[in-house]
All heavy atoms as a GROMACS GRO file, in nm:
protein
  638
    1MET      N    1  11.438  12.242   7.745
    1MET     CA    2  11.349  12.312   7.652
    1MET      C    3  11.223  12.351   7.727
    1MET      O    4  11.171  12.275   7.806
    1MET     CB    5  11.314  12.217   7.536
    1MET     CG    6  11.235  12.286   7.428
    1MET     SD    7  11.237  12.205   7.267
    1MET     CE    8  11.143  12.062   7.297
    2ALA      N    9  11.174  12.471   7.700
    2ALA     CA   10  11.054  12.522   7.769
    2ALA      C   11  10.930  12.446   7.720
    2ALA      O   12  10.919  12.412   7.604
    2ALA     CB   13  11.039  12.669   7.734
    3GLU      N   14  10.842  12.422   7.816
    3GLU     CA   15  10.720  12.353   7.784
    3GLU      C   16  10.617  12.453   7.731
    3GLU      O   17  10.601  12.560   7.788
    3GLU     CB   18  10.666  12.284   7.910
    3GLU     CG   19  10.544  12.195   7.883
    3GLU     CD   20  10.504  12.117   8.006
    3GLU    OE1   21  10.591  12.069   8.077
    3GLU    OE2   22  10.382  12.107   8.027
    4ILE      N   23  10.550  12.415   7.626
    4ILE     CA   24  10.450  12.505   7.564
    4ILE      C   25  10.314  12.470   7.623
    4ILE      O   26  10.273  12.356   7.624
    4ILE     CB   27  10.446  12.490   7.412
    4ILE    CG1   28  10.579  12.531   7.354
    4ILE    CG2   29  10.334  12.570   7.354
    4ILE    CD1   30  10.596  12.502   7.207
    5GLU      N   31  10.245  12.572   7.674
    5GLU     CA   32  10.114  12.553   7.729
    5GLU      C   33  10.011  12.608   7.631
    5GLU      O   34  10.019  12.726   7.591
    5GLU     CB   35  10.102  12.625   7.864
    5GLU     CG   36   9.970  12.604   7.930
    5GLU     CD   37   9.960  12.673   8.067
    5GLU    OE1   38  10.064  12.723   8.116
    5GLU    OE2   39   9.850  12.677   8.123
    6ILE      N   40   9.918  12.525   7.590
    6ILE     CA   41   9.817  12.563   7.496
    6ILE      C   42   9.684  12.579   7.570
    6ILE      O   43   9.642  12.493   7.642
    6ILE     CB   44   9.804  12.460   7.384
    6ILE    CG1   45   9.936  12.449   7.309
    6ILE    CG2   46   9.691  12.499   7.289
    6ILE    CD1   47   9.939  12.341   7.203
    7LYS      N   48   9.622  12.697   7.552
    7LYS     CA   49   9.497  12.726   7.617
    7LYS      C   50   9.403  12.786   7.513
    7LYS      O   51   9.445  12.840   7.411
    7LYS     CB   52   9.512  12.833   7.725
    7LYS     CG   53   9.588  12.788   7.848
    7LYS     CD   54   9.582  12.900   7.948
    7LYS     CE   55   9.675  12.875   8.065
    7LYS     NZ   56   9.670  12.988   8.160
    8THR      N   57   9.273  12.789   7.545
    8THR     CA   58   9.177  12.858   7.463
    8THR      C   59   9.102  12.954   7.555
    8THR      O   60   9.125  12.954   7.679
    8THR     CB   61   9.081  12.761   7.393
    8THR    OG1   62   9.006  12.834   7.298
    8THR    CG2   63   8.990  12.689   7.488
    9ALA      N   64   9.014  13.032   7.498
    9ALA     CA   65   8.936  13.127   7.576
    9ALA      C   66   8.844  13.051   7.668
    9ALA      O   67   8.794  12.941   7.638
    9ALA     CB   68   8.853  13.213   7.485
   10PRO      N   69   8.820  13.101   7.788
   10PRO     CA   70   8.728  13.037   7.882
   10PRO      C   71   8.585  13.046   7.831
   10PRO      O   72   8.552  13.130   7.745
   10PRO     CB   73   8.744  13.113   8.011
   10PRO     CG   74   8.792  13.249   7.967
   10PRO     CD   75   8.872  13.223   7.844
   11ALA      N   76   8.499  12.958   7.882
   11ALA     CA   77   8.356  12.961   7.845
   11ALA      C   78   8.300  13.097   7.879
   11ALA      O   79   8.338  13.161   7.980
   11ALA     CB   80   8.281  12.852   7.920
   12ASP      N   81   8.212  13.146   7.797
   12ASP     CA   82   8.147  13.277   7.819
   12ASP      C   83   7.998  13.260   7.801
   12ASP      O   84   7.950  13.218   7.698
   12ASP     CB   85   8.203  13.376   7.714
   12ASP     CG   86   8.165  13.521   7.745
   12ASP    OD1   87   8.050  13.542   7.790
   12ASP    OD2   88   8.247  13.610   7.723
   13PHE      N   89   7.923  13.291   7.904
   13PHE     CA   90   7.776  13.271   7.904
   13PHE      C   91   7.706  13.350   7.794
   13PHE      O   92   7.597  13.316   7.755
   13PHE     CB   93   7.716  13.310   8.040
   13PHE     CG   94   7.717  13.454   8.067
   13PHE    CD1   95   7.606  13.536   8.033
   13PHE    CD2   96   7.825  13.517   8.129
   13PHE    CE1   97   7.607  13.672   8.060
   13PHE    CE2   98   7.827  13.654   8.155
   13PHE     CZ   99   7.717  13.728   8.120
   14ARG      N  100   7.774  13.452   7.738
   14ARG     CA  101   7.711  13.529   7.629
   14ARG      C  102   7.706  13.448   7.499
   14ARG      O  103   7.638  13.487   7.407
   14ARG     CB  104   7.789  13.660   7.607
   14ARG     CG  105   7.786  13.753   7.727
   14ARG     CD  106   7.875  13.875   7.701
   14ARG     NE  107   8.014  13.834   7.696
   14ARG     CZ  108   8.118  13.916   7.673
   14ARG    NH1  109   8.095  14.042   7.650
   14ARG    NH2  110   8.241  13.870   7.667
   15PHE      N  111   7.786  13.340   7.493
   15PHE     CA  112   7.798  13.262   7.371
   15PHE      C  113   7.780  13.114   7.403
   15PHE      O  114   7.874  13.035   7.402
   15PHE     CB  115   7.935  13.287   7.307
   15PHE     CG  116   7.970  13.434   7.299
   15PHE    CD1  117   8.057  13.489   7.389
   15PHE    CD2  118   7.913  13.513   7.203
   15PHE    CE1  119   8.088  13.624   7.382
   15PHE    CE2  120   7.940  13.649   7.194
   15PHE     CZ  121   8.030  13.705   7.286
   16PRO      N  122   7.656  13.072   7.429
   16PRO     CA  123   7.628  12.938   7.476
   16PRO      C  124   7.629  12.828   7.367
   16PRO      O  125   7.634  12.712   7.397
   16PRO     CB  126   7.488  12.950   7.538
   16PRO     CG  127   7.422  13.053   7.456
   16PRO     CD  128   7.533  13.154   7.426
   17THR      N  129   7.631  12.865   7.240
   17THR     CA  130   7.624  12.766   7.137
   17THR      C  131   7.765  12.722   7.090
   17THR      O  132   7.865  12.783   7.125
   17THR     CB  133   7.546  12.819   7.013
   17THR    OG1  134   7.618  12.927   6.958
   17THR    CG2  135   7.406  12.864   7.054
   18THR      N  136   7.769  12.619   7.009
   18THR     CA  137   7.896  12.573   6.960
   18THR      C  138   7.952  12.667   6.852
   18THR      O  139   8.073  12.664   6.825
   18THR     CB  140   7.885  12.433   6.900
   18THR    OG1  141   7.782  12.431   6.799
   18THR    CG2  142   7.850  12.333   7.008
   19ASN      N  143   7.869  12.746   6.787
   19ASN     CA  144   7.916  12.841   6.689
   19ASN      C  145   7.983  12.957   6.765
   19ASN      O  146   7.915  13.036   6.829
   19ASN     CB  147   7.803  12.891   6.602
   19ASN     CG  148   7.849  12.984   6.494
   19ASN    OD1  149   7.959  13.039   6.498
   19ASN    ND2  150   7.764  13.007   6.394
   20GLN      N  151   8.110  12.970   6.750
   20GLN     CA  152   8.187  13.071   6.829
   20GLN      C  153   8.221  13.196   6.750
   20GLN      O  154   8.307  13.274   6.790
   20GLN     CB  155   8.312  13.007   6.885
   20GLN     CG  156   8.284  12.898   6.988
   20GLN     CD  157   8.224  12.956   7.114
   20GLN    OE1  158   8.282  13.042   7.180
   20GLN    NE2  159   8.103  12.911   7.147
   21THR      N  160   8.156  13.217   6.635
   21THR     CA  161   8.183  13.333   6.552
   21THR      C  162   8.170  13.462   6.626
   21THR      O  163   8.260  13.547   6.623
   21THR     CB  164   8.094  13.332   6.427
   21THR    OG1  165   8.111  13.210   6.356
   21THR    CG2  166   8.120  13.448   6.337
   22ARG      N  167   8.060  13.480   6.694
   22ARG     CA  168   8.038  13.606   6.766
   22ARG      C  169   8.136  13.621   6.881
   22ARG      O  170   8.182  13.732   6.914
   22ARG     CB  171   7.893  13.610   6.813
   22ARG     CG  172   7.851  13.742   6.861
   22ARG     CD  173   7.703  13.746   6.890
   22ARG     NE  174   7.667  13.875   6.935
   22ARG     CZ  175   7.576  13.953   6.880
   22ARG    NH1  176   7.504  13.904   6.782
   22ARG    NH2  177   7.554  14.073   6.924
   23HIS      N  178   8.165  13.512   6.947
   23HIS     CA  179   8.262  13.512   7.060
   23HIS      C  180   8.399  13.561   7.004
   23HIS      O  181   8.463  13.649   7.066
   23HIS     CB  182   8.272  13.371   7.118
   23HIS     CG  183   8.349  13.364   7.244
   23HIS    ND1  184   8.362  13.243   7.311
   23HIS    CD2  185   8.411  13.453   7.322
   23HIS    CE1  186   8.432  13.263   7.425
   23HIS    NE2  187   8.464  13.390   7.429
   24CYS      N  188   8.438  13.506   6.893
   24CYS     CA  189   8.565  13.546   6.828
   24CYS      C  190   8.567  13.694   6.800
   24CYS      O  191   8.660  13.768   6.837
   24CYS     CB  192   8.583  13.463   6.700
   24CYS     SG  193   8.675  13.541   6.566
   25PHE      N  194   8.462  13.746   6.734
   25PHE     CA  195   8.453  13.887   6.697
   25PHE      C  196   8.455  13.976   6.819
   25PHE      O  197   8.526  14.078   6.823
   25PHE     CB  198   8.328  13.908   6.617
   25PHE     CG  199   8.316  14.046   6.554
   25PHE    CD1  200   8.398  14.080   6.448
   25PHE    CD2  201   8.220  14.135   6.595
   25PHE    CE1  202   8.384  14.206   6.388
   25PHE    CE2  203   8.207  14.259   6.537
   25PHE     CZ  204   8.292  14.296   6.435
   26THR      N  205   8.380  13.939   6.923
   26THR     CA  206   8.377  14.018   7.046
   26THR      C  207   8.512  14.025   7.116
   26THR      O  208   8.555  14.133   7.156
   26THR     CB  209   8.274  13.960   7.142
   26THR    OG1  210   8.143  13.960   7.079
   26THR    CG2  211   8.267  14.034   7.272
   27ARG      N  212   8.583  13.913   7.119
   27ARG     CA  213   8.716  13.911   7.184
   27ARG      C  214   8.815  13.997   7.102
   27ARG      O  215   8.900  14.063   7.163
   27ARG     CB  216   8.767  13.769   7.199
   27ARG     CG  217   8.686  13.686   7.294
   27ARG     CD  218   8.684  13.743   7.435
   27ARG     NE  219   8.622  13.646   7.525
   27ARG     CZ  220   8.618  13.661   7.656
   27ARG    NH1  221   8.671  13.769   7.711
   27ARG    NH2  222   8.564  13.570   7.731
   28TYR      N  223   8.802  13.995   6.969
   28TYR     CA  224   8.888  14.078   6.886
   28TYR      C  225   8.865  14.227   6.919
   28TYR      O  226   8.960  14.303   6.936
   28TYR     CB  227   8.861  14.049   6.738
   28TYR     CG  228   8.948  14.125   6.642
   28TYR    CD1  229   9.072  14.080   6.606
   28TYR    CD2  230   8.904  14.244   6.586
   28TYR    CE1  231   9.151  14.150   6.515
   28TYR    CE2  232   8.980  14.314   6.494
   28TYR     CZ  233   9.104  14.267   6.462
   28TYR     OH  234   9.183  14.339   6.371
   29ILE      N  235   8.741  14.265   6.927
   29ILE     CA  236   8.705  14.404   6.959
   29ILE      C  237   8.751  14.440   7.101
   29ILE      O  238   8.805  14.547   7.120
   29ILE     CB  239   8.554  14.425   6.940
   29ILE    CG1  240   8.520  14.421   6.790
   29ILE    CG2  241   8.511  14.558   7.003
   29ILE    CD1  242   8.373  14.422   6.763
   30GLU      N  243   8.731  14.349   7.197
   30GLU     CA  244   8.774  14.377   7.334
   30GLU      C  245   8.925  14.402   7.340
   30GLU      O  246   8.969  14.492   7.410
   30GLU     CB  247   8.735  14.260   7.427
   30GLU     CG  248   8.589  14.253   7.458
   30GLU     CD  249   8.554  14.129   7.534
   30GLU    OE1  250   8.623  14.027   7.529
   30GLU    OE2  251   8.446  14.133   7.599
   31TYR      N  252   9.001  14.322   7.266
   31TYR     CA  253   9.144  14.342   7.265
   31TYR      C  254   9.183  14.482   7.212
   31TYR      O  255   9.259  14.554   7.275
   31TYR     CB  256   9.215  14.232   7.182
   31TYR     CG  257   9.358  14.262   7.157
   31TYR    CD1  258   9.453  14.251   7.262
   31TYR    CD2  259   9.405  14.305   7.033
   31TYR    CE1  260   9.585  14.280   7.241
   31TYR    CE2  261   9.537  14.336   7.010
   31TYR     CZ  262   9.625  14.321   7.114
   31TYR     OH  263   9.762  14.351   7.096
   32HIS      N  264   9.123  14.517   7.101
   32HIS     CA  265   9.163  14.647   7.039
   32HIS      C  266   9.109  14.766   7.121
   32HIS      O  267   9.174  14.870   7.123
   32HIS     CB  268   9.121  14.651   6.893
   32HIS     CG  269   9.208  14.560   6.809
   32HIS    ND1  270   9.337  14.593   6.777
   32HIS    CD2  271   9.187  14.438   6.757
   32HIS    CE1  272   9.389  14.497   6.711
   32HIS    NE2  273   9.303  14.399   6.697
   33LYS      N  274   8.999  14.750   7.187
   33LYS     CA  275   8.952  14.855   7.276
   33LYS      C  276   9.045  14.870   7.394
   33LYS      O  277   9.077  14.979   7.438
   33LYS     CB  278   8.809  14.826   7.325
   33LYS     CG  279   8.703  14.858   7.223
   33LYS     CD  280   8.567  14.837   7.282
   33LYS     CE  281   8.458  14.879   7.185
   33LYS     NZ  282   8.324  14.861   7.245
   34CYS      N  283   9.095  14.755   7.447
   34CYS     CA  284   9.183  14.755   7.561
   34CYS      C  285   9.317  14.823   7.522
   34CYS      O  286   9.367  14.908   7.597
   34CYS     CB  287   9.209  14.612   7.608
   34CYS     SG  288   9.315  14.597   7.753
   35ILE      N  289   9.369  14.789   7.407
   35ILE     CA  290   9.493  14.850   7.358
   35ILE      C  291   9.478  14.999   7.340
   35ILE      O  292   9.565  15.078   7.378
   35ILE     CB  293   9.536  14.785   7.223
   35ILE    CG1  294   9.582  14.640   7.245
   35ILE    CG2  295   9.647  14.865   7.154
   35ILE    CD1  296   9.700  14.622   7.333
   36ALA      N  297   9.362  15.041   7.288
   36ALA     CA  298   9.338  15.186   7.269
   36ALA      C  299   9.334  15.259   7.405
   36ALA      O  300   9.379  15.371   7.416
   36ALA     CB  301   9.208  15.206   7.190
   37ALA      N  302   9.276  15.192   7.504
   37ALA     CA  303   9.263  15.255   7.636
   37ALA      C  304   9.391  15.248   7.718
   37ALA      O  305   9.425  15.343   7.791
   37ALA     CB  306   9.149  15.186   7.713
   38LYS      N  307   9.464  15.134   7.712
   38LYS     CA  308   9.578  15.114   7.800
   38LYS      C  309   9.713  15.115   7.734
   38LYS      O  310   9.813  15.111   7.802
   38LYS     CB  311   9.557  14.981   7.876
   38LYS     CG  312   9.431  14.982   7.963
   38LYS     CD  313   9.418  14.859   8.042
   38LYS     CE  314   9.294  14.866   8.130
   38LYS     NZ  315   9.286  14.751   8.221
   39GLY      N  316   9.716  15.108   7.601
   39GLY     CA  317   9.844  15.108   7.531
   39GLY      C  318   9.891  14.970   7.491
   39GLY      O  319   9.849  14.869   7.549
   40GLU      N  320   9.976  14.966   7.393
   40GLU     CA  321  10.029  14.842   7.336
   40GLU      C  322  10.097  14.752   7.434
   40GLU      O  323  10.097  14.633   7.425
   40GLU     CB  324  10.125  14.873   7.221
   40GLU     CG  325  10.059  14.933   7.099
   40GLU     CD  326  10.000  14.831   7.008
   40GLU    OE1  327  10.036  14.713   7.014
   40GLU    OE2  328   9.913  14.870   6.926
   41GLU      N  329  10.162  14.813   7.532
   41GLU     CA  330  10.244  14.737   7.628
   41GLU      C  331  10.165  14.681   7.749
   41GLU      O  332  10.224  14.612   7.829
   41GLU     CB  333  10.361  14.824   7.676
   41GLU     CG  334  10.450  14.878   7.568
   41GLU     CD  335  10.512  14.764   7.482
   41GLU    OE1  336  10.557  14.666   7.541
   41GLU    OE2  337  10.512  14.781   7.360
   42SER      N  338  10.039  14.708   7.754
   42SER     CA  339   9.960  14.666   7.869
   42SER      C  340   9.945  14.516   7.872
   42SER      O  341   9.898  14.450   7.781
   42SER     CB  342   9.821  14.730   7.865
   42SER     OG  343   9.741  14.680   7.970
   43GLY      N  344   9.986  14.456   7.987
   43GLY     CA  345   9.968  14.312   8.007
   43GLY      C  346   9.823  14.274   8.026
   43GLY      O  347   9.784  14.160   8.004
   44ASP      N  348   9.740  14.373   8.068
   44ASP     CA  349   9.598  14.347   8.089
   44ASP      C  350   9.528  14.304   7.960
   44ASP      O  351   9.431  14.232   7.962
   44ASP     CB  352   9.530  14.471   8.146
   44ASP     CG  353   9.576  14.510   8.282
   44ASP    OD1  354   9.635  14.424   8.352
   44ASP    OD2  355   9.558  14.628   8.317
   45CYS      N  356   9.579  14.348   7.848
   45CYS     CA  357   9.514  14.323   7.721
   45CYS      C  358   9.554  14.189   7.658
   45CYS      O  359   9.488  14.141   7.569
   45CYS     CB  360   9.548  14.434   7.621
   45CYS     SG  361   9.499  14.597   7.677
   46GLN      N  362   9.661  14.129   7.708
   46GLN     CA  363   9.715  14.010   7.645
   46GLN      C  364   9.619  13.891   7.656
   46GLN      O  365   9.615  13.807   7.566
   46GLN     CB  366   9.851  13.974   7.703
   46GLN     CG  367   9.955  14.073   7.667
   46GLN     CD  368   9.959  14.106   7.518
   46GLN    OE1  369   9.967  14.016   7.434
   46GLN    NE2  370   9.946  14.236   7.485
   47LYS      N  371   9.539  13.887   7.759
   47LYS     CA  372   9.442  13.774   7.772
   47LYS      C  373   9.345  13.782   7.657
   47LYS      O  374   9.303  13.679   7.602
   47LYS     CB  375   9.372  13.776   7.905
   47LYS     CG  376   9.281  13.895   7.929
   47LYS     CD  377   9.216  13.890   8.068
   47LYS     CE  378   9.131  14.013   8.086
   47LYS     NZ  379   9.072  14.018   8.218
   48PHE      N  380   9.297  13.902   7.619
   48PHE     CA  381   9.204  13.917   7.507
   48PHE      C  382   9.270  13.876   7.375
   48PHE      O  383   9.206  13.814   7.290
   48PHE     CB  384   9.152  14.061   7.496
   48PHE     CG  385   9.072  14.104   7.612
   48PHE    CD1  386   9.112  14.214   7.692
   48PHE    CD2  387   8.957  14.038   7.652
   48PHE    CE1  388   9.037  14.254   7.801
   48PHE    CE2  389   8.881  14.078   7.759
   48PHE     CZ  390   8.922  14.187   7.834
   49ALA      N  391   9.399  13.906   7.365
   49ALA     CA  392   9.474  13.865   7.242
   49ALA      C  393   9.477  13.712   7.233
   49ALA      O  394   9.452  13.654   7.126
   49ALA     CB  395   9.613  13.924   7.241
   50GLN      N  396   9.508  13.646   7.344
   50GLN     CA  397   9.511  13.501   7.347
   50GLN      C  398   9.373  13.443   7.310
   50GLN      O  399   9.365  13.346   7.238
   50GLN     CB  400   9.555  13.451   7.482
   50GLN     CG  401   9.699  13.478   7.513
   50GLN     CD  402   9.736  13.438   7.655
   50GLN    OE1  403   9.649  13.440   7.748
   50GLN    NE2  404   9.861  13.404   7.677
   51TYR      N  405   9.269  13.507   7.365
   51TYR     CA  406   9.134  13.455   7.340
   51TYR      C  407   9.100  13.463   7.192
   51TYR      O  408   9.058  13.363   7.131
   51TYR     CB  409   9.029  13.536   7.420
   51TYR     CG  410   9.040  13.521   7.571
   51TYR    CD1  411   8.975  13.616   7.652
   51TYR    CD2  412   9.118  13.426   7.632
   51TYR    CE1  413   8.981  13.607   7.791
   51TYR    CE2  414   9.129  13.422   7.772
   51TYR     CZ  415   9.059  13.511   7.848
   51TYR     OH  416   9.067  13.506   7.984
   52TYR      N  417   9.113  13.582   7.134
   52TYR     CA  418   9.072  13.592   6.995
   52TYR      C  419   9.160  13.510   6.901
   52TYR      O  420   9.113  13.454   6.804
   52TYR     CB  421   9.055  13.737   6.950
   52TYR     CG  422   9.178  13.809   6.897
   52TYR    CD1  423   9.224  13.782   6.764
   52TYR    CD2  424   9.242  13.906   6.967
   52TYR    CE1  425   9.334  13.849   6.717
   52TYR    CE2  426   9.350  13.974   6.918
   52TYR     CZ  427   9.396  13.945   6.789
   52TYR     OH  428   9.505  14.011   6.739
   53ARG      N  429   9.288  13.498   6.934
   53ARG     CA  430   9.378  13.418   6.851
   53ARG      C  431   9.346  13.271   6.857
   53ARG      O  432   9.368  13.197   6.758
   53ARG     CB  433   9.524  13.446   6.888
   53ARG     CG  434   9.568  13.583   6.848
   53ARG     CD  435   9.711  13.612   6.888
   53ARG     NE  436   9.744  13.751   6.856
   53ARG     CZ  437   9.820  13.825   6.934
   53ARG    NH1  438   9.870  13.780   7.046
   53ARG    NH2  439   9.847  13.951   6.900
   54SER      N  440   9.290  13.226   6.969
   54SER     CA  441   9.255  13.084   6.977
   54SER      C  442   9.114  13.054   6.919
   54SER      O  443   9.090  12.943   6.881
   54SER     CB  444   9.258  13.037   7.124
   54SER     OG  445   9.155  13.091   7.199
   55LEU      N  446   9.031  13.158   6.909
   55LEU     CA  447   8.894  13.139   6.858
   55LEU      C  448   8.880  13.172   6.711
   55LEU      O  449   8.797  13.110   6.642
   55LEU     CB  450   8.799  13.229   6.939
   55LEU     CG  451   8.771  13.193   7.079
   55LEU    CD1  452   8.705  13.309   7.149
   55LEU    CD2  453   8.684  13.069   7.089
   56CYS      N  454   8.956  13.268   6.661
   56CYS     CA  455   8.931  13.321   6.526
   56CYS      C  456   9.022  13.256   6.420
   56CYS      O  457   9.141  13.240   6.447
   56CYS     CB  458   8.960  13.470   6.525
   56CYS     SG  459   8.860  13.567   6.638
   57PRO      N  460   8.967  13.224   6.304
   57PRO     CA  461   9.052  13.180   6.194
   57PRO      C  462   9.150  13.290   6.154
   57PRO      O  463   9.118  13.410   6.156
   57PRO     CB  464   8.954  13.150   6.080
   57PRO     CG  465   8.822  13.135   6.148
   57PRO     CD  466   8.827  13.222   6.270
   58GLY      N  467   9.269  13.251   6.116
   58GLY     CA  468   9.371  13.348   6.076
   58GLY      C  469   9.330  13.441   5.966
   58GLY      O  470   9.367  13.555   5.961
   59GLU      N  471   9.254  13.384   5.869
   59GLU     CA  472   9.208  13.467   5.756
   59GLU      C  473   9.120  13.583   5.802
   59GLU      O  474   9.126  13.692   5.747
   59GLU     CB  475   9.131  13.382   5.653
   59GLU     CG  476   9.206  13.268   5.592
   59GLU     CD  477   9.207  13.144   5.681
   59GLU    OE1  478   9.110  13.117   5.751
   59GLU    OE2  479   9.309  13.072   5.677
   60TRP      N  480   9.037  13.556   5.901
   60TRP     CA  481   8.950  13.662   5.953
   60TRP      C  482   9.034  13.773   6.018
   60TRP      O  483   9.009  13.889   6.000
   60TRP     CB  484   8.854  13.606   6.058
   60TRP     CG  485   8.750  13.510   6.004
   60TRP    CD1  486   8.740  13.460   5.875
   60TRP    CD2  487   8.644  13.456   6.074
   60TRP    NE1  488   8.634  13.376   5.868
   60TRP    CE2  489   8.571  13.368   5.987
   60TRP    CE3  490   8.600  13.464   6.204
   60TRP    CZ2  491   8.462  13.295   6.028
   60TRP    CZ3  492   8.488  13.392   6.246
   60TRP    CH2  493   8.420  13.310   6.157
   61ILE      N  494   9.131  13.732   6.101
   61ILE     CA  495   9.215  13.826   6.170
   61ILE      C  496   9.289  13.913   6.070
   61ILE      O  497   9.294  14.036   6.084
   61ILE     CB  498   9.314  13.756   6.264
   61ILE    CG1  499   9.236  13.679   6.373
   61ILE    CG2  500   9.413  13.851   6.322
   61ILE    CD1  501   9.321  13.583   6.456
   62GLU      N  502   9.344  13.852   5.968
   62GLU     CA  503   9.416  13.927   5.862
   62GLU      C  504   9.323  14.028   5.796
   62GLU      O  505   9.359  14.147   5.776
   62GLU     CB  506   9.472  13.833   5.757
   62GLU     CG  507   9.588  13.751   5.805
   62GLU     CD  508   9.633  13.647   5.702
   62GLU    OE1  509   9.604  13.666   5.581
   62GLU    OE2  510   9.696  13.548   5.744
   63ARG      N  511   9.200  13.984   5.761
   63ARG     CA  512   9.106  14.074   5.694
   63ARG      C  513   9.065  14.188   5.787
   63ARG      O  514   9.060  14.304   5.749
   63ARG     CB  515   8.983  13.996   5.650
   63ARG     CG  516   8.884  14.083   5.571
   63ARG     CD  517   8.769  14.005   5.514
   63ARG     NE  518   8.687  13.950   5.622
   63ARG     CZ  519   8.643  13.825   5.627
   63ARG    NH1  520   8.670  13.740   5.530
   63ARG    NH2  521   8.570  13.786   5.728
   64TRP      N  522   9.038  14.158   5.913
   64TRP     CA  523   8.998  14.260   6.010
   64TRP      C  524   9.116  14.359   6.033
   64TRP      O  525   9.088  14.481   6.044
   64TRP     CB  526   8.952  14.202   6.142
   64TRP     CG  527   8.825  14.123   6.130
   64TRP    CD1  528   8.728  14.135   6.035
   64TRP    CD2  529   8.779  14.023   6.219
   64TRP    NE1  530   8.627  14.047   6.061
   64TRP    CE2  531   8.654  13.978   6.174
   64TRP    CE3  532   8.835  13.962   6.334
   64TRP    CZ2  533   8.581  13.877   6.237
   64TRP    CZ3  534   8.761  13.862   6.398
   64TRP    CH2  535   8.637  13.822   6.350
   65ASN      N  536   9.236  14.310   6.042
   65ASN     CA  537   9.352  14.398   6.054
   65ASN      C  538   9.362  14.494   5.935
   65ASN      O  539   9.389  14.614   5.953
   65ASN     CB  540   9.480  14.320   6.074
   65ASN     CG  541   9.489  14.254   6.210
   65ASN    OD1  542   9.421  14.294   6.306
   65ASN    ND2  543   9.575  14.154   6.223
   66GLU      N  544   9.346  14.441   5.816
   66GLU     CA  545   9.346  14.527   5.697
   66GLU      C  546   9.235  14.629   5.700
   66GLU      O  547   9.255  14.747   5.667
   66GLU     CB  548   9.332  14.441   5.572
   66GLU     CG  549   9.454  14.361   5.535
   66GLU     CD  550   9.432  14.270   5.418
   66GLU    OE1  551   9.329  14.288   5.342
   66GLU    OE2  552   9.512  14.177   5.397
   67GLN      N  553   9.116  14.587   5.742
   67GLN     CA  554   9.001  14.679   5.749
   67GLN      C  555   9.028  14.789   5.851
   67GLN      O  556   8.996  14.907   5.826
   67GLN     CB  557   8.874  14.602   5.784
   67GLN     CG  558   8.825  14.516   5.672
   67GLN     CD  559   8.706  14.430   5.715
   67GLN    OE1  560   8.688  14.398   5.834
   67GLN    NE2  561   8.625  14.387   5.616
   68ARG      N  562   9.087  14.755   5.966
   68ARG     CA  563   9.122  14.858   6.065
   68ARG      C  564   9.221  14.955   6.009
   68ARG      O  565   9.206  15.075   6.026
   68ARG     CB  566   9.176  14.794   6.191
   68ARG     CG  567   9.073  14.739   6.285
   68ARG     CD  568   9.128  14.689   6.421
   68ARG     NE  569   9.254  14.614   6.410
   68ARG     CZ  570   9.375  14.662   6.434
   68ARG    NH1  571   9.394  14.789   6.466
   68ARG    NH2  572   9.481  14.588   6.422
   69GLU      N  573   9.321  14.903   5.939
   69GLU     CA  574   9.425  14.990   5.880
   69GLU      C  575   9.364  15.083   5.776
   69GLU      O  576   9.409  15.196   5.758
   69GLU     CB  577   9.538  14.906   5.814
   69GLU     CG  578   9.622  14.836   5.918
   69GLU     CD  579   9.718  14.736   5.856
   69GLU    OE1  580   9.736  14.734   5.731
   69GLU    OE2  581   9.774  14.654   5.933
   70ASN      N  582   9.268  15.033   5.702
   70ASN     CA  583   9.202  15.115   5.596
   70ASN      C  584   9.087  15.201   5.645
   70ASN      O  585   9.028  15.274   5.570
   70ASN     CB  586   9.150  15.022   5.484
   70ASN     CG  587   9.262  14.948   5.414
   70ASN    OD1  588   9.375  15.001   5.404
   70ASN    ND2  589   9.236  14.832   5.364
   71GLY      N  590   9.054  15.189   5.774
   71GLY     CA  591   8.946  15.272   5.832
   71GLY      C  592   8.806  15.225   5.799
   71GLY      O  593   8.716  15.302   5.812
   72ASN      N  594   8.791  15.100   5.759
   72ASN     CA  595   8.656  15.051   5.726
   72ASN      C  596   8.617  14.923   5.802
   72ASN      O  597   8.544  14.841   5.752
   72ASN     CB  598   8.641  15.032   5.575
   72ASN     CG  599   8.737  14.930   5.519
   72ASN    OD1  600   8.822  14.879   5.585
   72ASN    ND2  601   8.723  14.904   5.390
   73PHE      N  602   8.669  14.908   5.924
   73PHE     CA  603   8.636  14.792   6.009
   73PHE      C  604   8.489  14.807   6.052
   73PHE      O  605   8.452  14.916   6.097
   73PHE     CB  606   8.729  14.786   6.131
   73PHE     CG  607   8.702  14.667   6.217
   73PHE    CD1  608   8.735  14.541   6.175
   73PHE    CD2  609   8.641  14.686   6.340
   73PHE    CE1  610   8.710  14.433   6.259
   73PHE    CE2  611   8.614  14.579   6.425
   73PHE     CZ  612   8.650  14.452   6.384
   74PRO      N  613   8.410  14.698   6.042
   74PRO     CA  614   8.270  14.712   6.071
   74PRO      C  615   8.232  14.713   6.219
   74PRO      O  616   8.114  14.732   6.251
   74PRO     CB  617   8.212  14.586   6.005
   74PRO     CG  618   8.323  14.484   6.010
   74PRO     CD  619   8.448  14.569   5.990
   75GLY      N  620   8.324  14.694   6.305
   75GLY     CA  621   8.290  14.689   6.451
   75GLY      C  622   8.314  14.818   6.523
   75GLY      O  623   8.377  14.912   6.472
   76PRO      N  624   8.266  14.822   6.649
   76PRO     CA  625   8.281  14.942   6.731
   76PRO      C  626   8.413  14.948   6.802
   76PRO      O  627   8.432  14.892   6.909
   76PRO     CB  628   8.166  14.927   6.831
   76PRO     CG  629   8.150  14.778   6.846
   76PRO     CD  630   8.184  14.720   6.715
   77LEU      N  631   8.511  15.011   6.742
   77LEU     CA  632   8.643  15.026   6.805
   77LEU      C  633   8.652  15.162   6.860
   77LEU      O  634   8.699  15.241   6.886
   77LEU     CB  635   8.754  14.994   6.709
   77LEU     CG  636   8.758  14.848   6.659
   77LEU    CD1  637   8.872  14.829   6.561
   77LEU    CD2  638   8.781  14.753   6.776
   0.00000   0.00000   0.00000
C-alpha cells in the first residue's frame, strides 16, 4: 500500500502571526492566477493548490469557488 505523505504550506515571512487567514486567501489567489497563466495541467501550480488546501477551511474554498463561478469573487484574479 502506498504511503501517504501529509504536508502543509511552508512558513511565509509575509504572514508571521498564528492567524493564517490572509496566508490562506493569498495562496488561493496565487493558485488561480497560476492556472490562468499556465493552464489547468501545469505542474507548477500544484504546489499552490496543496498550500491553500492545507491552510483554508473547506467551507471557504467552496464559497470562493462559487463566487468565482458567479463572477463576484472579491479578490484580484
